[in-house]
PAKE-250785 format. One record per residue (C-alpha): residue number from 1; residue in three letters; x, y, z. Coordinates in nm, 3 decimals. Layout:
PAKE-250785
NUM|Ala|X|Y|Z
...
***
This chain:
PAKE-250785
1|Asn|0.000|0.000|0.000
2|Val|0.279|0.243|0.084
3|Trp|0.522|0.120|-0.181
4|Arg|0.331|-0.028|-0.477
5|Phe|-0.001|0.160|-0.497
6|Pro|0.152|0.511|-0.530
7|Tyr|0.388|0.412|-0.811
8|Leu|0.113|0.233|-1.007
9|Cys|-0.113|0.533|-0.957
10|Tyr|0.165|0.767|-1.071
11|Arg|0.244|0.551|-1.375
12|Asn|-0.120|0.535|-1.481
13|Gly|-0.211|0.902|-1.467
14|Gly|-0.305|0.962|-1.104
15|Gly|-0.681|0.998|-1.079
16|Ala|-0.732|0.781|-1.388
17|Phe|-0.622|0.485|-1.179
18|Met|-0.869|0.547|-0.895
19|Leu|-1.192|0.466|-1.080
20|Pro|-1.092|0.116|-1.197
21|Tyr|-0.926|0.058|-0.860
22|Phe|-1.249|0.115|-0.666
23|Ile|-1.459|-0.082|-0.916
24|Met|-1.220|-0.376|-0.887
25|Leu|-1.229|-0.348|-0.508
26|Val|-1.609|-0.366|-0.485
27|Phe|-1.681|-0.630|-0.747
28|Cys|-1.370|-0.848|-0.726
29|Gly|-1.147|-0.763|-0.430
30|Ile|-1.388|-0.784|-0.136
31|Pro|-1.593|-1.082|-0.271
32|Leu|-1.283|-1.289|-0.350
33|Phe|-1.121|-1.194|-0.020
34|Phe|-1.427|-1.331|0.162
35|Leu|-1.427|-1.640|-0.061
36|Glu|-1.068|-1.726|0.025
37|Leu|-1.111|-1.659|0.397
38|Ser|-1.422|-1.876|0.418
39|Phe|-1.253|-2.146|0.206
40|Gly|-0.948|-2.178|0.432
41|Gln|-1.141|-2.139|0.757
42|Phe|-1.398|-2.405|0.666
43|Ala|-1.138|-2.672|0.585
44|Ser|-0.865|-2.559|0.830
45|Leu|-0.610|-2.646|0.562
46|Gly|-0.344|-2.458|0.362
47|Cys|-0.350|-2.367|-0.006
48|Leu|-0.286|-2.727|-0.118
49|Gly|-0.495|-2.920|0.133
50|Val|-0.814|-2.723|0.064
51|Trp|-0.839|-2.872|-0.284
52|Lys|-0.997|-3.182|-0.141
53|Ile|-1.304|-2.984|-0.247
54|Ser|-1.222|-3.091|-0.606
55|Pro|-0.888|-3.273|-0.636
56|Met|-0.852|-3.206|-1.009
57|Phe|-0.804|-2.836|-0.930
58|Lys|-0.517|-2.885|-0.687
59|Gly|-0.297|-2.724|-0.951
60|Val|-0.455|-2.394|-0.843
61|Gly|-0.287|-2.444|-0.506
62|Tyr|0.046|-2.517|-0.671
63|Gly|0.000|-2.204|-0.882
64|Met|-0.054|-2.004|-0.562
65|Met|0.269|-2.147|-0.422
66|Val|0.462|-2.044|-0.734
67|Val|0.320|-1.690|-0.715
68|Ser|0.408|-1.666|-0.345
69|Thr|0.761|-1.784|-0.424
70|Tyr|0.815|-1.516|-0.689
71|Ile|0.670|-1.240|-0.473
72|Gly|0.868|-1.355|-0.170
73|Ile|1.194|-1.337|-0.366
74|Tyr|1.163|-0.980|-0.492
75|Tyr|0.950|-0.841|-0.210
76|Asn|1.225|-0.911|0.041
77|Val|1.463|-0.714|-0.181
78|Val|1.233|-0.413|-0.136
79|Ile|1.248|-0.471|0.240
80|Cys|1.626|-0.497|0.229
81|Ile|1.648|-0.159|0.053
82|Ala|1.434|-0.016|0.333
83|Phe|1.684|-0.170|0.578
84|Tyr|1.966|-0.002|0.385
85|Tyr|1.801|0.341|0.405
86|Phe|1.732|0.276|0.774
87|Phe|2.100|0.213|0.844
88|Met|2.208|0.512|0.632
89|Ser|1.976|0.733|0.838
90|Met|2.194|0.677|1.145
91|Thr|2.378|1.003|1.088
92|Asn|2.360|1.373|1.173
93|Leu|2.286|1.461|0.810
94|Leu|2.089|1.249|0.565
95|Pro|2.316|1.168|0.266
96|Trp|2.046|1.260|0.012
97|Thr|2.000|1.615|0.146
98|Tyr|2.255|1.801|-0.068
99|Cys|2.395|1.797|-0.423
100|Asn|2.764|1.816|-0.327
101|Asn|2.832|1.441|-0.317
102|Pro|3.057|1.242|-0.555
103|Trp|2.756|1.068|-0.714
104|Asn|2.566|1.390|-0.794
105|Thr|2.542|1.529|-1.147
106|Pro|2.533|1.894|-1.263
107|Asp|2.155|1.855|-1.304
108|Cys|2.102|1.802|-0.931
109|Ser|1.894|2.071|-0.761
110|Gly|1.833|2.040|-0.390
111|Val|1.570|2.215|-0.181
112|Val|1.831|2.272|0.087
113|Gly|2.117|2.466|-0.076
114|Ser|2.446|2.277|-0.094
115|Gly|2.621|2.540|0.109
116|Ala|2.349|2.581|0.367
117|Gln|2.391|2.452|0.717
118|Leu|2.125|2.310|0.940
119|Asn|2.058|2.532|1.237
120|Gly|2.061|2.272|1.510
121|Ser|1.803|2.019|1.407
122|Leu|1.546|2.253|1.260
123|Val|1.532|2.313|0.883
124|Asn|1.412|2.658|0.787
125|Val|1.228|2.550|0.474
126|Thr|1.129|2.898|0.360
127|Ser|1.479|3.045|0.366
128|Asn|1.623|2.740|0.197
129|Leu|1.366|2.761|-0.081
130|Ile|1.463|3.125|-0.139
131|Ala|1.832|3.035|-0.134
132|Gly|1.769|2.748|-0.374
133|Ala|1.572|2.975|-0.607
134|Ser|1.857|3.225|-0.627
135|Glu|2.098|2.950|-0.726
136|Met|1.882|2.801|-1.000
137|Val|2.062|2.706|-1.318
138|Asn|1.885|2.707|-1.651
139|Arg|1.871|2.333|-1.714
140|Thr|1.640|2.132|-1.935
141|Lys|1.611|1.848|-1.683
142|Arg|1.677|1.891|-1.314
143|Thr|1.674|1.610|-1.062
144|Ser|1.643|1.599|-0.685
145|Pro|1.922|1.481|-0.452
146|Ser|1.703|1.191|-0.335
147|Glu|1.654|1.066|-0.692
148|Glu|2.024|1.086|-0.771
149|Tyr|2.110|0.913|-0.444
150|Trp|1.868|0.633|-0.539
151|Lys|1.985|0.590|-0.899
152|His|2.355|0.666|-0.883
153|Tyr|2.452|0.554|-0.532
154|Val|2.209|0.295|-0.394
155|Leu|2.145|0.117|-0.724
156|Asn|2.441|0.240|-0.928
157|Ile|2.214|0.121|-1.206
158|Ser|2.360|-0.036|-1.520
159|Asp|2.256|0.050|-1.875
160|Asp|2.089|-0.282|-1.956
161|Ile|1.901|-0.567|-1.788
162|Gly|2.161|-0.812|-1.917
163|Asn|2.452|-0.611|-1.775
164|Phe|2.445|-0.736|-1.416
165|Gly|2.772|-0.580|-1.308
166|Glu|2.891|-0.638|-0.955
167|Val|2.677|-0.734|-0.657
168|Arg|2.602|-0.431|-0.439
169|Leu|2.750|-0.569|-0.117
170|Pro|2.566|-0.332|0.123
171|Ile|2.234|-0.432|-0.038
172|Leu|2.332|-0.800|-0.024
173|Gly|2.411|-0.767|0.346
174|Cys|2.074|-0.603|0.410
175|Leu|1.904|-0.885|0.217
176|Ala|2.067|-1.136|0.452
177|Val|1.949|-0.932|0.752
178|Ser|1.596|-0.920|0.611
179|Trp|1.573|-1.297|0.561
180|Cys|1.719|-1.361|0.907
181|Val|1.455|-1.138|1.069
182|Val|1.174|-1.312|0.877
183|Phe|1.304|-1.655|0.979
184|Leu|1.350|-1.563|1.346
185|Cys|0.999|-1.416|1.369
186|Leu|0.845|-1.730|1.216
187|Ile|1.057|-1.984|1.398
188|Arg|0.789|-2.030|1.663
189|Gly|0.507|-2.052|1.412
190|Val|0.217|-1.834|1.309
191|Lys|0.116|-1.739|1.664
192|Ser|0.442|-1.556|1.734
193|Ser|0.429|-1.369|1.402
194|Gly|0.065|-1.284|1.470
195|Lys|0.165|-1.103|1.788
196|Val|0.433|-0.907|1.602
197|Val|0.176|-0.796|1.343
198|Tyr|-0.028|-0.614|1.609
199|Phe|0.251|-0.357|1.617
200|Thr|0.356|-0.373|1.249
201|Ala|-0.002|-0.302|1.137
202|Thr|-0.067|0.003|1.357
203|Phe|0.258|0.197|1.393
204|Pro|0.278|0.295|1.021
205|Tyr|-0.035|0.510|1.048
206|Val|0.141|0.739|1.296
207|Val|0.435|0.797|1.062
208|Leu|0.214|0.841|0.754
209|Thr|0.007|1.102|0.936
210|Ile|0.315|1.303|1.030
211|Leu|0.440|1.295|0.670
212|Phe|0.095|1.387|0.541
213|Ile|0.070|1.693|0.767
214|Arg|0.417|1.804|0.657
215|Gly|0.349|1.727|0.292
216|Ile|0.033|1.936|0.252
217|Thr|0.208|2.243|0.397
218|Leu|0.470|2.246|0.119
219|Asp|0.458|2.479|-0.181
220|Gly|0.308|2.303|-0.483
221|Ala|0.159|2.019|-0.279
222|Ile|-0.191|2.107|-0.398
223|Asn|-0.083|2.050|-0.760
224|Gly|0.033|1.700|-0.675
225|Ile|-0.294|1.621|-0.499
226|Lys|-0.491|1.759|-0.796
227|Tyr|-0.295|1.527|-1.025
228|Tyr|-0.375|1.242|-0.786
229|Leu|-0.749|1.309|-0.777
230|Thr|-0.817|1.436|-1.131
231|Pro|-0.886|1.155|-1.379
232|Gln|-0.728|1.163|-1.723
233|Trp|-1.028|1.010|-1.895
234|Gln|-0.838|0.893|-2.201
235|Lys|-0.633|0.666|-1.974
236|Val|-0.945|0.517|-1.813
237|Leu|-1.010|0.348|-2.149
238|Asp|-0.664|0.189|-2.147
239|Ala|-0.678|-0.182|-2.062
240|Lys|-0.334|-0.152|-1.900
241|Val|-0.478|0.079|-1.634
242|Trp|-0.756|-0.170|-1.556
243|Gly|-0.508|-0.456|-1.553
244|Asp|-0.282|-0.271|-1.310
245|Ala|-0.583|-0.184|-1.091
246|Ala|-0.688|-0.549|-1.082
247|Ser|-0.337|-0.671|-1.006
248|Gln|-0.298|-0.411|-0.728
249|Ile|-0.627|-0.515|-0.565
250|Phe|-0.523|-0.880|-0.574
251|Tyr|-0.169|-0.790|-0.471
252|Ser|-0.257|-0.569|-0.174
253|Leu|-0.538|-0.793|-0.045
254|Gly|-0.331|-1.107|-0.097
255|Cys|-0.586|-1.279|-0.321
256|Ala|-0.450|-1.583|-0.511
257|Trp|-0.124|-1.587|-0.312
258|Gly|-0.246|-1.870|-0.093
259|Gly|-0.174|-1.659|0.214
260|Leu|-0.538|-1.577|0.291
261|Ile|-0.634|-1.944|0.278
262|Thr|-0.335|-2.039|0.492
263|Met|-0.393|-1.774|0.761
264|Ala|-0.769|-1.837|0.766
265|Ser|-0.699|-2.205|0.832
266|Tyr|-0.576|-2.105|1.180
267|Asn|-0.907|-1.932|1.265
268|Lys|-1.167|-2.080|1.493
269|Phe|-1.430|-2.260|1.289
270|His|-1.714|-2.021|1.377
271|Asn|-1.507|-1.702|1.346
272|Asn|-1.699|-1.430|1.160
273|Cys|-1.472|-1.412|0.856
274|Phe|-1.738|-1.214|0.666
275|Arg|-1.694|-0.924|0.909
276|Asp|-1.317|-0.964|0.887
277|Ser|-1.319|-0.950|0.508
278|Ile|-1.521|-0.626|0.499
279|Ile|-1.312|-0.449|0.763
280|Ile|-0.975|-0.559|0.628
281|Ser|-1.056|-0.487|0.262
282|Ile|-1.188|-0.137|0.327
283|Thr|-0.906|-0.052|0.569
284|Asn|-0.655|-0.180|0.317
285|Cys|-0.801|0.035|0.039
286|Ala|-0.819|0.341|0.264
287|Thr|-0.454|0.295|0.359
288|Ser|-0.355|0.285|-0.009
289|Val|-0.545|0.606|-0.081
290|Tyr|-0.399|0.772|0.230
291|Ala|-0.045|0.678|0.127
292|Gly|-0.125|0.824|-0.215
293|Phe|-0.205|1.162|-0.059
294|Val|0.132|1.158|0.117
295|Ile|0.326|1.065|-0.197
296|Phe|0.150|1.306|-0.434
297|Ser|0.173|1.605|-0.200
298|Ile|0.549|1.549|-0.201
299|Leu|0.557|1.499|-0.579
300|Gly|0.369|1.827|-0.621
301|Phe|0.627|2.004|-0.409
302|Met|0.916|1.845|-0.603
303|Ala|0.754|1.945|-0.934
304|His|0.714|2.302|-0.808
305|His|1.076|2.322|-0.699
306|Leu|1.222|2.156|-1.011
307|Asn|0.985|2.347|-1.241
308|Val|0.862|2.034|-1.423
309|Pro|0.517|1.872|-1.458
310|Val|0.408|1.639|-1.179
311|Ser|0.401|1.350|-1.427
312|Glu|0.775|1.393|-1.498
313|Val|0.916|1.473|-1.159
314|Ala|1.037|1.130|-1.044
315|Asp|1.093|0.763|-1.115
316|His|0.779|0.596|-1.254
317|Gly|0.889|0.256|-1.128
318|Pro|0.909|0.076|-0.795
319|Gly|1.176|0.319|-0.676
320|Leu|0.923|0.602|-0.638
321|Ala|0.885|0.538|-0.264
322|Phe|1.263|0.566|-0.225
323|Val|1.266|0.905|-0.398
324|Ala|0.955|1.093|-0.284
325|Tyr|0.950|0.988|0.083
326|Pro|1.322|1.055|0.146
327|Glu|1.284|1.397|-0.019
328|Ala|1.009|1.485|0.229
329|Leu|1.212|1.359|0.522
330|Thr|1.486|1.615|0.457
331|Leu|1.229|1.890|0.520
332|Leu|1.137|1.775|0.871
333|Pro|1.301|1.894|1.191
334|Ile|1.550|1.635|1.318
335|Ser|1.524|1.468|0.977
336|Pro|1.751|1.168|1.058
337|Leu|1.518|1.070|1.343
338|Trp|1.210|1.086|1.120
339|Ser|1.396|0.898|0.850
340|Leu|1.474|0.621|1.097
341|Leu|1.109|0.604|1.201
342|Phe|0.982|0.606|0.842
343|Phe|1.206|0.330|0.713
344|Phe|1.145|0.132|1.031
345|Met|0.776|0.162|0.943
346|Leu|0.842|0.048|0.584
347|Ile|1.038|-0.249|0.716
348|Leu|0.754|-0.345|0.949
349|Leu|0.497|-0.325|0.670
350|Gly|0.712|-0.539|0.444
351|Leu|0.784|-0.796|0.713
352|Gly|0.412|-0.836|0.782
353|Thr|0.362|-0.940|0.421
354|Gln|0.675|-1.153|0.411
355|Phe|0.565|-1.346|0.721
356|Cys|0.250|-1.445|0.535
357|Leu|0.435|-1.545|0.217
358|Leu|0.686|-1.765|0.396
359|Glu|0.424|-1.922|0.621
360|Thr|0.213|-2.003|0.313
361|Leu|0.498|-2.196|0.152
362|Val|0.603|-2.375|0.469
363|Thr|0.247|-2.472|0.565
364|Ala|0.180|-2.604|0.214
365|Ile|0.496|-2.817|0.220
366|Val|0.425|-2.954|0.568
367|Asp|0.059|-3.027|0.488
368|Glu|0.146|-3.194|0.158
369|Ile|0.424|-3.422|0.282
370|Gly|0.267|-3.467|0.623
371|Thr|0.521|-3.712|0.770
372|Asp|0.596|-3.709|1.142
373|Trp|0.954|-3.596|1.074
374|Ile|0.838|-3.299|0.865
375|Ile|0.583|-3.194|1.126
376|Arg|0.838|-3.220|1.409
377|Asn|1.105|-3.034|1.212
378|Lys|0.902|-2.750|1.066
379|Thr|1.180|-2.511|1.172
380|Ile|1.421|-2.684|0.933
381|Ile|1.172|-2.644|0.647
382|Thr|1.132|-2.275|0.735
383|Leu|1.511|-2.227|0.738
384|Ser|1.548|-2.409|0.405
385|Val|1.286|-2.190|0.237
386|Ala|1.449|-1.875|0.379
387|Val|1.798|-1.974|0.259
388|Leu|1.666|-2.061|-0.089
389|Gly|1.479|-1.730|-0.104
390|Phe|1.797|-1.543|-0.013
391|Leu|2.003|-1.718|-0.283
392|Leu|1.739|-1.654|-0.550
393|Gly|1.729|-1.288|-0.450
394|Val|2.104|-1.230|-0.496
395|Pro|2.074|-1.135|-0.870
396|Leu|1.837|-0.856|-0.766
397|Thr|2.115|-0.697|-0.560
398|Thr|2.334|-0.640|-0.869
399|Arg|2.346|-0.318|-1.072
400|Ala|2.077|-0.459|-1.302
401|Gly|1.863|-0.569|-1.009
402|Ile|1.600|-0.295|-1.042
403|Tyr|1.524|-0.404|-1.400
404|Trp|1.460|-0.759|-1.283
405|Leu|1.258|-0.646|-0.985
406|Leu|1.026|-0.446|-1.211
407|Leu|1.004|-0.737|-1.457
408|Met|0.900|-0.976|-1.179
409|Asp|0.653|-0.728|-1.036
410|Asn|0.487|-0.680|-1.376
411|Tyr|0.472|-1.041|-1.488
412|Ala|0.520|-1.286|-1.201
413|Ala|0.249|-1.126|-0.987
414|Ser|0.007|-0.959|-1.224
415|Phe|-0.241|-1.128|-1.457
416|Ser|-0.151|-1.473|-1.320
417|Leu|-0.317|-1.367|-0.993
418|Val|-0.648|-1.286|-1.161
419|Ile|-0.641|-1.606|-1.369
420|Ile|-0.589|-1.816|-1.056
421|Ser|-0.872|-1.636|-0.874
422|Cys|-1.106|-1.676|-1.171
423|Ile|-1.044|-2.052|-1.191
424|Met|-1.089|-2.083|-0.814
425|Cys|-1.432|-1.917|-0.848
426|Ile|-1.531|-2.151|-1.130
427|Cys|-1.421|-2.458|-0.935
428|Ile|-1.605|-2.371|-0.614
429|Met|-1.919|-2.230|-0.773
430|Tyr|-1.968|-2.464|-1.069
431|Val|-1.772|-2.784|-1.005
432|Tyr|-1.826|-2.825|-0.631
433|Gly|-2.157|-2.639|-0.664
434|His|-2.267|-2.300|-0.539
435|Arg|-2.551|-2.443|-0.330
436|Asn|-2.313|-2.681|-0.154
437|Tyr|-2.071|-2.402|-0.078
438|Phe|-2.340|-2.162|0.042
439|Lys|-2.457|-2.434|0.284
440|Asp|-2.098|-2.484|0.404
441|Val|-2.061|-2.112|0.476
442|Glu|-2.397|-2.101|0.653
443|Met|-2.300|-2.400|0.869
444|Met|-1.975|-2.225|0.963
445|Leu|-2.099|-1.868|1.019
446|Gly|-2.460|-1.927|1.118
447|Phe|-2.590|-1.725|0.822
448|Pro|-2.565|-1.762|0.442
449|Pro|-2.344|-1.536|0.230
450|Pro|-2.522|-1.207|0.140
451|Leu|-2.688|-1.199|-0.202
452|Phe|-2.432|-0.952|-0.340
453|Phe|-2.148|-1.195|-0.269
454|Lys|-2.338|-1.488|-0.417
455|Val|-2.389|-1.296|-0.741
456|Cys|-2.028|-1.177|-0.751
457|Trp|-1.887|-1.525|-0.690
458|Arg|-2.103|-1.684|-0.959
459|Phe|-2.113|-1.417|-1.227
460|Ile|-1.973|-1.067|-1.179
461|Ser|-1.619|-1.137|-1.057
462|Pro|-1.533|-1.405|-1.317
463|Val|-1.684|-1.197|-1.600
464|Ile|-1.497|-0.878|-1.503
465|Ile|-1.171|-1.070|-1.469
466|Ser|-1.222|-1.237|-1.807
467|Phe|-1.289|-0.907|-1.984
468|Ile|-0.982|-0.746|-1.829
469|Leu|-0.764|-1.037|-1.937
470|Ile|-0.897|-1.026|-2.293
471|Phe|-0.850|-0.651|-2.334
472|Thr|-0.511|-0.660|-2.164
473|Val|-0.395|-0.908|-2.428
474|Ile|-0.548|-0.702|-2.710
475|Gln|-0.392|-0.375|-2.590
476|Tyr|-0.068|-0.527|-2.460
477|Lys|0.225|-0.287|-2.430
478|Pro|0.574|-0.403|-2.328
479|Ile|0.693|-0.262|-1.997
480|Thr|0.953|0.012|-1.975
481|Tyr|1.161|0.154|-1.692
482|Asn|1.151|0.530|-1.743
483|Asp|1.315|0.563|-2.089
484|Tyr|1.462|0.212|-2.092
485|Ile|1.292|-0.035|-2.328
486|Tyr|1.315|-0.398|-2.223
487|Pro|1.466|-0.633|-2.486
488|Arg|1.245|-0.911|-2.621
489|Trp|1.437|-1.190|-2.452
490|Ser|1.369|-1.036|-2.111
491|Leu|0.998|-1.004|-2.190
492|Ala|0.999|-1.373|-2.286
493|Ile|1.138|-1.451|-1.940
494|Gly|0.863|-1.237|-1.789
495|Phe|0.592|-1.427|-1.973
496|Ala|0.755|-1.755|-1.871
497|Met|0.736|-1.651|-1.506
498|Ala|0.370|-1.554|-1.545
499|Leu|0.278|-1.878|-1.720
500|Ser|0.479|-2.097|-1.481
501|Ser|0.216|-2.047|-1.211
502|Val|-0.087|-2.076|-1.440
503|Ile|0.045|-2.384|-1.624
504|Cys|0.035|-2.579|-1.297
505|Ile|-0.346|-2.589|-1.326
506|Pro|-0.389|-2.782|-1.655
507|Ile|-0.081|-2.999|-1.593
508|Tyr|-0.208|-3.122|-1.257
509|Ala|-0.563|-3.161|-1.392
510|Leu|-0.437|-3.390|-1.671
511|Tyr|-0.227|-3.583|-1.420
512|Lys|-0.521|-3.630|-1.184
513|Ile|-0.755|-3.740|-1.463
514|Ser|-0.500|-3.992|-1.591
515|Arg|-0.466|-4.142|-1.241
516|Ser|-0.840|-4.156|-1.170
517|Pro|-1.041|-4.480|-1.206
518|Gly|-1.291|-4.516|-1.488
519|Ala|-1.338|-4.688|-1.822
520|Thr|-1.386|-4.367|-2.019
521|Phe|-1.242|-4.018|-2.010
522|Arg|-1.576|-3.882|-1.892
523|Glu|-1.584|-4.122|-1.595
524|Arg|-1.227|-4.034|-1.497
525|Leu|-1.304|-3.662|-1.531
526|Lys|-1.613|-3.696|-1.312
527|Phe|-1.419|-3.885|-1.045
528|Ala|-1.135|-3.629|-1.047
529|Cys|-1.382|-3.344|-0.995
530|Gln|-1.572|-3.502|-0.705
531|Ala|-1.501|-3.377|-0.355
532|His|-1.273|-3.604|-0.153
533|Pro|-1.450|-3.801|0.123
534|Lys|-1.238|-3.614|0.381
535|Trp|-1.346|-3.271|0.251
536|Gly|-1.505|-3.063|0.524
537|Pro|-1.428|-2.920|0.868
538|Ala|-1.116|-3.057|1.033
539|Leu|-1.291|-3.143|1.361
540|Gln|-1.561|-3.407|1.370
541|Glu|-1.775|-3.194|1.601
542|His|-1.813|-2.935|1.323
543|Arg|-1.920|-3.188|1.061
544|Thr|-2.272|-3.223|1.199
***
């Protein structure tokens, strides 16, 4: 919400992104969130075990595991960069404040003049703006110190996705720290991580509020907020905008990752997951919008200072959060302290998601193998997954790492999420049977699903998802990173990552049909689709 939503909104024209985002939330996000929660809670099983509901569709669970693996690899790299900024904030002066560093270019233009000194810990923003204005140089393209710090020092970005260059050792070290923290927090299971999340889910609102109050008082902030709220109607007709809105809803809510099913499996059988789904979905969306106000007020200020349009002021990619937020932090009194708090907040938010991703994979492995040794040694499985995740993330710490991170974010966790959710809907509603599932939910909650959710599960959500997929294919545009155009071979890798999760579904279905009893294909298909005799609540007392 704090990292991904603002950059997608910025890339897709600000307000133009909001309309499809809210439509996707109402008709797909909330209904599918409730569907996954009720699914996992009813069976008390992870993303593989729940497919006793229709064994032929177990490939959906494997697809969820593949998606969670991809996201876990690159998402922890984002966390490790937050760790890096956190450590670099342990100083009297933030290193991205001025333009007099070895990595800065002649185009750098800081809000705080390079020769200015901080008076104690308080930054006199007005005087610095005047000083900066008097030193303006007539340049065609000016950049902020925070953007140059990000591009030329943190990333030291190469000129091509195939030019890996050297591993950025400080980033690699932070990646190791990040994986160690995730492992240590999960070592005692989901209950210990659940207690940590009480803090990780609430503290960020305090920091965001402070940044929001500071942001809206800056010159030009109103222009950034106008850009954020004003739709560019021509972009609303772009299938890419709708596709990004759908992927962000699924991404931020965790739909099709397997994490919702896994975490819901730990709930008490009669827990009101309908109430949970409404509260969490709306709070999640509100947090995204709130973070957008913070980001765009800062972008408006940066555009005002650099004398460029809001749409051109900063990185359009996943690095936006590491440009706009740090820029705002330099304008706060005692800026290193606020920088520490902000990046600590970003770390906490990221870890909350990473806990869920790792737990999803570990739970699926333990449930699937199910031997006494595996159950007793779950810690070893958790450690193995963490070590493998670290090793697979090493290429993302090279000079070409940001190109690969954006590629994975656009392909590994985009339309594959909506395909998986669509097939899950079809399986539960039409193969298992909507009446059967509605009865299951009523037995669990004490009341049937509301009519709106019944209609969405059966018709609206699958239809909307299908249309978005069709038009996304028709209007497909290769991704870019600012002015960099990805080569075709890299796009082929991106599509391979996207298809690797979806292909699990037909492959496992064919495998299951071939292993099912029956004289004809139709008989084997029917057997493979039937619910397993053990499908239902985990405890016998809940089966009556």
